C-alpha positions in Angstrom: -19.5 -81.1 33.0 -19.6 -77.6 34.5 -19.9 -79.1 38.1 -16.8 -81.3 37.5 -14.8 -78.4 36.4 -15.6 -76.4 39.5 -14.9 -79.5 41.7 -11.5 -79.8 40.0 -10.8 -76.1 40.6 -11.8 -76.5 44.3 -9.6 -79.6 44.8 -6.5 -78.1 43.0 -6.9 -74.8 44.7 -7.4 -76.6 48.0 -4.2 -78.5 47.4 -2.4 -75.2 46.8 -3.9 -73.9 50.1 -2.5 -76.8 52.1 0.9 -76.9 50.5 1.3 -73.4 49.0 2.2 -75.0 45.6 2.6 -72.5 42.8 0.2 -72.9 39.9 1.6 -73.6 36.4 0.4 -72.8 32.9 0.3 -76.5 32.0 -2.0 -77.2 35.0 -4.4 -74.3 34.2 -4.4 -74.2 30.4 -3.5 -77.6 28.9 -2.4 -77.7 25.2 -3.7 -80.6 23.0 -1.9 -81.3 19.7 -4.2 -82.0 16.7 -2.4 -84.6 14.6 -1.6 -83.7 11.0 -1.0 -86.4 8.4 2.7 -86.6 7.4 2.0 -85.9 3.7 0.2 -82.5 4.6 2.4 -79.4 5.2 -0.2 -77.5 7.2 1.7 -74.1 7.3 -1.3 -72.3 8.7 -2.1 -68.9 7.1 -5.8 -68.6 7.9 -8.5 -70.5 9.8 -12.3 -70.3 10.0 -15.0 -72.6 11.2 -17.8 -73.8 9.0 -21.5 -74.1 10.1 -21.1 -77.9 10.5 -18.2 -77.3 13.0 -15.5 -78.4 10.5 -12.4 -76.3 10.5 -11.2 -74.8 7.3 -7.4 -74.1 7.2 -5.6 -72.1 4.5 -1.9 -72.6 4.1 1.1 -70.5 3.0 1.5 -73.1 0.2 -1.8 -71.9 -1.4 -4.1 -74.7 -0.2 -7.3 -74.9 1.8 -7.9 -78.0 3.9 -11.2 -79.0 5.6 -10.7 -80.8 8.9 -13.5 -82.9 10.4 -13.5 -83.4 14.2 -10.5 -81.2 15.1 -11.5 -81.8 18.8 -10.9 -85.6 18.5 -14.2 -86.3 20.1 -14.9 -89.9 21.0 -11.2 -90.6 20.6 -11.5 -90.4 16.9 -8.7 -88.9 14.7 -9.5 -85.8 12.7 -10.0 -86.2 9.0 -8.5 -84.0 6.3 -9.7 -83.3 2.8 -8.2 -80.9 0.2 -10.8 -78.3 -0.7 -8.7 -75.9 -2.9 -5.2 -75.5 -4.1 -2.9 -73.7 -6.5 -3.1 -70.3 -4.9 -0.4 -67.8 -3.8 0.5 -67.7 -0.1 -2.9 -67.5 1.6 -2.6 -65.5 4.8 -6.3 -65.1 5.7 -9.5 -67.1 5.5 -13.0 -66.4 6.6 -16.5 -67.9 6.2 -18.8 -65.1 5.4 -22.5 -65.3 4.4 -22.3 -68.9 3.1 -19.0 -68.6 1.3 -15.2 -69.0 2.0 -13.2 -65.9 1.3 -9.4 -65.6 1.4 -6.6 -63.3 0.6 -3.8 -64.3 -1.8 -0.8 -62.0 -2.6 -2.7 -60.2 -5.3 -6.4 -60.6 -4.7 -9.4 -61.2 -2.5 -10.8 -64.6 -3.6 -14.2 -66.4 -3.2 -14.3 -70.2 -3.2 -17.4 -72.2 -4.1 -18.2 -75.9 -4.4 -20.8 -75.7 -7.2 -21.3 -79.4 -7.8 -21.3 -80.5 -4.2 -18.4 -82.9 -4.4 -16.5 -81.4 -1.5 -13.9 -79.6 -3.5 -13.9 -76.0 -4.8 -14.5 -75.6 -8.5 -15.0 -71.9 -8.6 -12.1 -69.6 -7.6 -13.5 -66.1 -8.2 -11.5 -62.9 -8.0 -13.6 -60.4 -6.1 -10.9 -57.7 -6.1 -7.3 -57.5 -7.1 -4.4 -55.1 -6.4 -1.1 -54.7 -8.1 2.2 -56.3 -7.0 5.8 -55.5 -7.6 7.0 -59.0 -7.0 8.7 -58.1 -3.8 8.6 -61.0 -1.3 7.4 -58.9 1.5 4.1 -57.8 -0.1 2.0 -60.1 2.1 -1.8 -59.6 2.2 -4.1 -60.4 5.2 -7.9 -60.9 5.7 -10.7 -60.6 5.1 -12.5 -59.8 8.3 -16.2 -58.7 8.4 -16.6 -55.3 10.2 -19.7 -54.3 12.2 -21.2 -52.6 9.1 -20.9 -55.7 6.8 -17.7 -54.6 5.0 -14.8 -56.9 4.4 -11.4 -55.6 5.7 -8.0 -56.4 4.1 -4.5 -55.1 4.9 -1.5 -55.0 2.6 2.1 -55.2 3.6 4.9 -52.8 2.6 7.6 -54.3 0.4 11.2 -54.5 1.8 14.2 -53.1 -0.1 16.4 -52.5 2.9 13.6 -50.5 4.4 9.8 -50.6 4.1 8.5 -49.2 0.8 5.1 -49.1 -0.9 6.2 -50.5 -4.3 2.6 -51.1 -5.4 -0.6 -49.1 -5.0 -2.3 -49.3 -1.6 0.4 -51.4 0.0 0.8 -50.1 3.6 -3.0 -49.6 3.8 -6.1 -51.1 5.3 -8.8 -51.4 2.7 -12.5 -52.0 3.1 -14.9 -53.6 0.6 -18.6 -52.9 0.5 -21.0 -55.9 -0.1 -20.8 -55.1 -3.8 -17.0 -55.2 -3.6 -16.4 -51.5 -4.1 -13.0 -50.7 -2.5 -12.6 -47.9 0.0 -9.2 -47.0 1.3 -9.6 -46.8 5.1 -6.3 -46.0 6.9 -2.6 -46.2 6.3 0.8 -46.2 8.0 1.0 -50.0 8.3 4.3 -51.8 8.0 3.4 -55.5 8.5 -0.2 -55.7 9.8 -0.3 -59.4 10.3 -3.7 -59.5 12.0 -6.7 -57.5 13.0 -9.8 -58.1 15.1 -12.8 -56.3 16.5 -13.3 -56.0 20.2 -16.8 -56.3 21.8 -17.7 -52.7 20.7 -17.0 -53.5 17.1 -13.8 -51.3 17.0 -10.9 -52.6 14.9 -7.5 -53.3 16.4 -4.5 -54.5 14.3 -1.2 -56.1 15.3 2.1 -54.5 14.1 5.6 -55.9 14.1 8.8 -54.1 15.1 10.6 -52.6 12.1 11.4 -49.2 10.5 9.3 -46.5 12.3 8.1 -49.2 14.7 10.1 -49.3 18.0 8.3 -52.5 19.2 5.3 -54.7 18.5 1.9 -53.3 19.4 -1.8 -53.4 18.9 -3.5 -50.2 17.8 -7.1 -49.1 17.4 -7.8 -48.1 13.8 -10.4 -45.6 12.8 -11.1 -44.2 9.3 -8.5 -41.7 8.2 -5.9 -42.8 10.8 -2.2 -42.7 10.0 -0.6 -45.4 12.3 3.1 -44.5 11.7 5.0 -45.8 8.7 5.2 -43.0 6.1 5.7 -45.2 3.1 2.0 -45.7 2.4 1.4 -42.0 2.3 2.6 -42.0 -1.3 -1.1 -42.9 -2.2 -2.8 -40.5 0.2 -3.5 -38.1 -2.6 -5.5 -40.7 -4.6 -9.3 -40.4 -5.0 -11.2 -41.7 -2.0 -8.3 -41.4 0.4 -9.5 -40.3 3.9 -5.9 -39.6 5.0 -4.8 -36.0 4.8 -1.1 -36.3 5.8 1.8 -36.5 3.3 5.3 -38.0 3.7 6.8 -34.5 4.1 4.7 -34.0 7.2 6.3 -36.8 9.2 9.4 -35.8 11.2 12.3 -38.2 11.6 13.7 -37.0 14.9 13.7 -40.1 17.1 11.4 -38.5 19.6 8.7 -40.7 21.2 5.8 -41.3 18.9 3.3 -40.0 21.5 5.2 -36.6 21.5 5.3 -36.4 17.7 1.6 -37.1 17.5 0.9 -34.0 19.5 2.3 -32.0 16.5 1.1 -34.2 13.7 -2.7 -34.4 13.7 -3.8 -37.8 12.4 -0.8 -39.7 13.7 -2.0 -42.5 15.9 0.1 -43.9 18.8 -0.4 -47.6 19.8 -3.2 -48.5 22.1 -0.9 -51.1 23.8 2.8 -51.5 23.3 4.0 -55.1 23.5 7.6 -54.7 24.7 10.0 -56.3 22.3 11.9 -59.5 23.4 10.1 -59.5 26.8 6.5 -60.0 25.7 7.2 -61.1 22.1 9.1 -60.5 18.9 6.5 -60.9 16.1 3.0 -59.9 17.0 0.5 -62.1 15.1 -3.1 -63.1 15.6 -5.6 -61.3 17.7 -8.7 -63.1 19.2 -11.5 -61.3 21.1 -12.5 -63.3 24.2 -16.2 -63.3 23.4 -19.0 -65.6 24.6 -17.7 -68.2 22.1 -14.7 -68.8 24.3 -14.1 -70.6 27.6 -10.6 -69.6 28.7 -10.9 -68.5 32.3 -12.0 -65.2 34.0 -10.9 -62.8 31.3 -14.0 -62.2 29.2 -13.9 -59.1 27.0 -10.1 -59.0 26.8 -8.0 -59.8 23.7 -5.6 -62.7 23.2 -2.6 -61.7 21.1 -0.3 -64.4 19.5 3.4 -64.1 18.9 4.9 -65.9 15.9 8.6 -65.8 17.0 8.2 -66.7 20.7 5.3 -69.3 20.1 3.2 -67.8 22.9 0.0 -65.9 23.6 -0.4 -62.7 25.6 -3.5 -61.2 27.1 -4.6 -57.6 26.7 -7.0 -55.6 28.9 -8.3 -52.4 27.2 -10.0 -49.4 28.6 -11.1 -46.2 27.0 -10.0 -42.9 28.7 -11.0 -39.6 27.2 -12.1 -41.5 24.1 -8.7 -43.1 23.6 -7.9 -46.8 24.0 -5.1 -47.9 26.3 -4.4 -50.8 28.6 -2.1 -53.5 29.8 -0.5 -56.6 28.2 0.1 -59.7 30.4 1.8 -63.0 29.8 -0.8 -65.8 29.3 0.4 -69.1 27.7 3.7 -70.1 26.2 5.1 -73.5 24.9 3.3 -73.9 21.6 4.9 -76.2 19.1 5.5 -73.7 16.3 5.1 -70.0 15.4 1.6 -68.8 16.2 -0.2 -67.0 13.4 -3.9 -67.6 13.7 -6.4 -68.3 16.5 -10.1 -69.2 16.5 -12.7 -70.3 19.0 -14.0 -73.8 18.7 -17.6 -74.8 19.5 -16.5 -76.3 22.9 -14.9 -73.0 23.9 -11.3 -74.2 23.3 -8.9 -72.1 21.3 -7.7 -73.5 18.0 -4.1 -72.3 17.4 -2.6 -72.4 13.9 1.1 -72.2 13.4 4.0 -71.8 10.9 7.7 -71.1 11.3 9.3 -71.7 7.8 11.5 -68.7 7.1 10.4 -66.8 10.1 11.8 -68.8 13.1 10.1 -69.6 16.3 10.9 -71.0 19.8 8.5 -73.9 18.9 10.7 -76.3 17.0 8.1 -77.6 14.5 7.8 -76.1 11.0 4.0 -75.9 11.4 1.3 -77.2 13.7 -2.3 -77.1 14.9 -3.0 -77.2 18.6 -6.0 -76.7 21.0 -5.7 -74.5 24.1 -8.1 -75.6 26.7 -9.1 -74.4 30.2 -9.0 -77.0 33.1 -11.6 -75.0 35.1 -9.0 -74.1 37.7 -9.0 -70.3 38.3 -5.5 -69.0 38.1 -4.3 -66.4 40.6 -3.6 -63.5 38.2 -3.9 -59.7 37.9 -7.1 -59.7 36.0 -7.1 -56.0 35.0 -5.0 -52.9 35.5 -7.0 -49.6 35.4 -5.5 -46.1 35.2 -6.3 -43.7 38.1 -5.5 -40.0 38.3 -2.6 -40.8 40.6 -1.7 -44.4 39.8 -3.3 -47.7 39.0 -5.9 -50.1 40.4 -5.0 -53.8 40.1 -7.9 -56.2 40.1 -7.3 -59.9 40.9 -9.0 -63.1 40.0 -9.1 -64.1 43.7 -8.5 -62.3 47.0 -5.0 -61.1 47.6 -3.2 -61.4 50.9 -3.4 -58.0 52.6 0.0 -58.2 54.2 1.9 -58.7 50.9 -0.5 -56.3 49.1 0.3 -53.5 51.5 4.1 -54.1 51.3 5.8 -51.7 48.9 8.5 -54.4 48.5 6.0 -56.6 46.7 6.1 -54.2 43.7 8.5 -52.7 41.3 7.3 -49.9 38.9 9.0 -48.0 36.2 8.4 -46.2 32.9 10.0 -46.2 29.5 9.2 -45.7 25.8 10.6 -46.1 22.3 12.0 -43.8 19.6 9.9 -43.1 16.5 12.2 -42.9 13.4 13.1 -44.6 10.2 15.6 -46.9 12.0 14.5 -50.6 12.5 13.2 -51.0 16.0 14.3 -49.0 19.0 16.0 -49.5 22.4 13.9 -48.7 25.5 14.5 -45.0 26.2 13.8 -42.5 29.0 13.7 -45.2 31.6 12.9 -44.2 35.2 11.6 -45.7 38.4 8.2 -44.9 39.9 7.7 -44.9 43.7 4.6 -45.9 45.7 3.2 -43.3 48.0 0.1 -45.1 49.2 -1.6 -48.5 48.9 -5.3 -49.2 49.5 -6.7 -52.8 49.6 -10.4 -53.1 48.9 -12.6 -54.7 51.6 -13.0 -57.9 49.5 -9.3 -58.0 48.9 -9.9 -58.3 45.1 -8.5 -54.8 44.2 -5.4 -52.9 45.2 -4.9 -49.2 44.4 -1.4 -48.0 44.0 -0.8 -44.3 44.4 2.5 -43.3 42.7 4.8 -40.3 43.0 3.9 -39.5 39.3 2.6 -40.9 36.1 4.0 -40.3 32.6 1.4 -39.8 29.9 2.3 -41.5 26.7 4.7 -43.9 28.4 4.7 -47.6 29.1 4.4 -48.4 32.8 6.1 -51.6 33.8 4.3 -53.1 36.9 6.0 -56.0 38.6 4.3 -57.8 41.5 6.6 -60.7 42.5 5.9 -60.3 46.2 2.1 -60.7 46.1 0.4 -63.8 47.4 -3.2 -65.1 47.5 -5.2 -64.7 50.6 -6.0 -68.4 50.6 -3.0 -70.7 50.3 -0.2 -68.1 50.0 0.0 -68.8 46.3 2.2 -66.6 44.1 0.8 -65.0 41.0 0.9 -67.3 37.9 2.4 -64.3 36.1 3.8 -61.4 38.0 4.3 -58.6 35.5 2.4 -56.4 33.1 3.0 -53.4 30.9 0.4 -50.6 30.8 0.4 -48.1 28.0 -0.8 -44.8 29.4 -2.1 -42.7 26.6 -4.4 -40.5 28.8 -4.4 -39.9 32.5 -8.1 -40.0 33.7 -9.7 -37.1 35.5 -10.6 -37.4 39.1 -9.5 -36.6 42.6 -6.1 -37.8 43.8 -6.2 -40.1 46.8 -5.1 -38.5 50.0 -2.0 -40.1 51.5 -2.6 -40.9 55.2 -1.0 -42.9 57.9 -3.6 -45.7 57.3 -2.7 -46.1 53.6 1.0 -45.5 53.8 2.7 -48.7 52.5 4.7 -51.0 54.7 8.3 -52.0 53.7 10.3 -50.4 51.0 10.3 -50.8 47.2 13.2 -52.4 45.4 15.6 -49.5 44.8 18.0 -48.7 42.0 16.4 -50.8 39.3 15.8 -49.6 35.8 12.7 -50.7 33.7 13.1 -54.3 32.7 16.1 -54.9 34.8 14.3 -57.2 37.2 12.7 -60.2 35.6 10.8 -62.9 37.6 9.8 -66.4 36.6 6.3 -67.7 36.6 6.8 -69.2 40.1 7.3 -65.8 41.7 11.0 -66.2 42.2 13.7 -63.8 41.2 15.3 -64.9 37.9 18.9 -64.4 36.7 18.2 -60.9 35.3 16.8 -59.8 38.6 19.8 -60.9 40.6 22.3 -59.3 38.1 23.5 -62.5 36.6 22.3 -61.6 33.1 23.6 -58.2 32.2 25.0 -56.8 29.0 28.6 -57.2 27.9 30.8 -54.2 27.9 34.1 -56.1 27.5 36.0 -54.2 24.8 38.3 -57.3 24.2 35.2 -59.2 22.9 34.4 -56.6 20.3 37.7 -55.6 18.7 37.1 -53.4 15.7 40.7 -52.4 15.0 43.5 -54.8 14.0 45.6 -55.5 17.1 49.0 -53.8 17.0 50.7 -57.2 17.7 49.4 -58.5 14.4 52.5 -57.4 12.5 51.7 -59.4 9.4 47.9 -58.8 9.5 45.3 -61.4 9.9 45.9 -65.1 8.9 42.3 -65.5 7.7 39.7 -63.1 6.4 36.1 -64.2 6.5 33.1 -62.5 4.9 29.9 -63.7 6.6 26.4 -62.8 5.4 22.8 -63.9 5.8 20.3 -66.0 3.9 16.5 -65.9 4.0 14.9 -67.9 6.8 17.2 -66.7 9.6 20.4 -68.3 8.4 24.0 -67.4 8.1 25.3 -67.9 4.6 28.3 -69.9 6.1 27.5 -72.4 8.8 30.7 -74.5 9.0 34.3 -73.2 9.3 37.5 -75.1 10.0 40.4 -73.1 11.5 43.7 -73.9 13.2 44.1 -73.0 16.9 45.6 -69.6 17.3 44.6 -68.3 13.8 44.3 -64.5 13.7 40.9 -63.8 12.1 39.4 -60.7 10.5 35.6 -61.3 10.2 33.1 -59.0 8.5 29.5 -59.8 9.1 27.1 -58.1 6.7 23.4 -58.2 7.5 21.5 -58.4 4.2 18.3 -59.6 5.9 15.2 -57.6 6.8 15.6 -58.1 10.6 18.2 -57.2 13.2 21.1 -59.7 13.6 24.5 -60.1 15.2 27.3 -62.6 15.3 28.4 -64.1 18.6 31.1 -66.7 19.0 30.7 -68.9 22.1 32.6 -71.5 24.0 32.1 -75.2 23.1 28.6 -76.4 23.9 27.4 -73.0 24.9 25.5 -71.7 22.0 22.0 -72.4 23.4 23.0 -71.3 26.9 24.2 -67.9 25.6 21.1 -67.5 23.4 18.8 -68.2 26.4 20.7 -65.7 28.5 20.2 -63.1 25.8 16.4 -63.5 26.0 16.6 -62.7 29.7 18.3 -59.4 29.3 15.1 -57.4 29.4 14.6 -53.9 28.1 18.4 -53.2 28.2 19.1 -56.0 25.8 19.2 -53.9 22.6 21.5 -51.3 24.3 24.0 -54.1 24.9 23.5 -55.7 21.4 21.8 -58.6 23.1 25.2 -59.9 24.1 25.2 -61.2 27.7 28.0 -60.6 30.1 29.4 -64.2 30.2 32.7 -66.0 30.0 31.0 -68.2 27.4 31.0 -65.3 24.9 34.3 -65.2 23.1 33.8 -62.5 20.4 30.9 -60.6 18.9 29.7 -58.0 16.5 27.3 -55.2 17.3 23.5 -55.7 16.6 23.2 -54.8 13.0 20.4 -53.0 11.3 19.3 -54.4 7.9 21.9 -53.5 5.3 24.7 -52.7 7.8 28.0 -54.6 8.5 30.6 -54.8 11.3 34.2 -56.0 11.1 35.8 -57.6 14.2 39.2 -59.2 15.0 39.7 -62.2 17.2 42.2 -65.0 17.7 40.9 -68.6 17.5 41.1 -70.3 20.9 44.1 -72.6 21.5 41.9 -75.5 22.7 40.6 -77.8 19.8 36.9 -78.3 19.7 33.6 -77.2 18.2 32.8 -73.5 18.9 29.2 -72.5 18.1 28.4 -69.1 16.7 24.9 -67.7 16.8 22.7 -64.7 16.4 21.6 -63.7 20.0 18.7 -61.5 18.9 15.9 -63.0 21.0 14.6 -66.2 19.5 17.0 -66.3 16.6 19.7 -68.5 18.2 17.7 -71.7 17.8 17.9 -71.6 14.0 20.5 -68.9 13.1 23.7 -70.7 14.0 26.9 -72.2 12.8 30.2 -73.6 14.1 33.9 -73.2 13.9 35.8 -76.5 14.1 39.2 -75.7 15.8 42.1 -78.0 15.0 45.5 -78.2 16.6 
């Protein structure tokens, strides 16, 4: 089997060498759908494998299903049996020392089948915590740490902002083998997943929100405060290792890295995952251990995204005892919102999904799929390592020296986010970085980029659209990465000489995120200036036009409903009607209202996703004739009133929320009559 995979890799790579055909994700990493019986709503909240290679799946509906043959070996369909039910939104499941453990909203539960009939008949509460009843008090875990303790995290509640309404919410808790609870760290908002790397250190995934400028993964050590102050209300309780109090946390909007210099105990992210570009809702984390077989990336982390139905790849390194590293695109196109990932016995990745109420680019409400590796080695940037004066890029196969030494093959820039109580953050302090020298290693597997300067604490965008492989002139499968530079390593700077001076010139005048490239190495719309933000004042009119002597003909109050929905989805108006529309965002996420030309809702939504880091600055409203009117991008609890005239041409005019990923479900229409 191993020989056939390498033969396939040789044949396909050889084909690329002859024809210079770009690789695709589908070719390298095929996705196989695991069929689910129609009567089972498998809204995956947790997954774990049993010793007999059956897959146990917990659902948001409070059930646990056991799946036999999820690999569909021998062409046989998987078999499902209900093991447990009647629980409250299970969002974590693990097989530990012979038993199944899971987290419900209010407790850590152990399941046992005492009579051997294949169904759980003992549901034992191992530890419980209080609840306020707020819908956002999700609980996740357990994971077994390197010392044999179980780890659980508790969400903050949501009341227009994150709040710890019940004890220990916003905390990571550990449970000793005798289930004594120890508070471990706080500052969490919505810690949807956590995982250990190969060293046994814990990393957790956070979602954008208040005090969280963008999604990220962060190393968590005992006593850490990772950013959201709400959980500090319990920091004075017995056993708390956290010394900070809410009054110690400034709300200035400075970068988090800068604030952490003045606030001992505040932890900056190990790797930022830029919002809307790399994902919207950071979810599961999976360590690429020896259990997996997913290409040449062993030791790295795979990070799921619930909203964008995709998986990113994270390379980590430790500089001056602090974790940092780069996030790369890896695989998109899953059928629903990714929440959980596990390694199967064959090295494939089992991906469990759900989208109800949370929205995802994958259209299905739930799903279970297997990600496999064809054996073909993709041409990728395998790692990015910080240097005293720049970065070293390592590749999965030799890179063409001519393109590697050309400064025009690269585009580098830096940016960061605000740290404050506001929901999310635009990219701030954006600036370009220039290349002073380029050194290609003798084996052409590494390229060192010497930059004019580095910015400690900042995200470094590294775009490599011009690079090609040495054999076959193949473009990179993915040509961008984001490196979070928490520490600049010590060492000597490389001397700039005539031999290492780059050829060509870098792309000039671009801000961070302004140039996006597709997976084929071609410039996309954002790179050529076709998708920029709208600054047209006539499309966001906030004062009643002077010509409206008798005021508006129609006043509309539009709001939101749970599950990414407008509370009104169908309106009928006469052509030429003068409209005053107030959109109130009562949800816990950012939203806007964008009225589009007939048949253009999806097109405008897709354009908004390509606006890059400048998207939030322009309210995620693209500069397009297809956009007829819009509100600003609204924080939770905020509203905006606009005035517009209904078009004269009858037809169906879609309105959508253009916040990345929302347009597919958050939409409505205005039917215009003569």
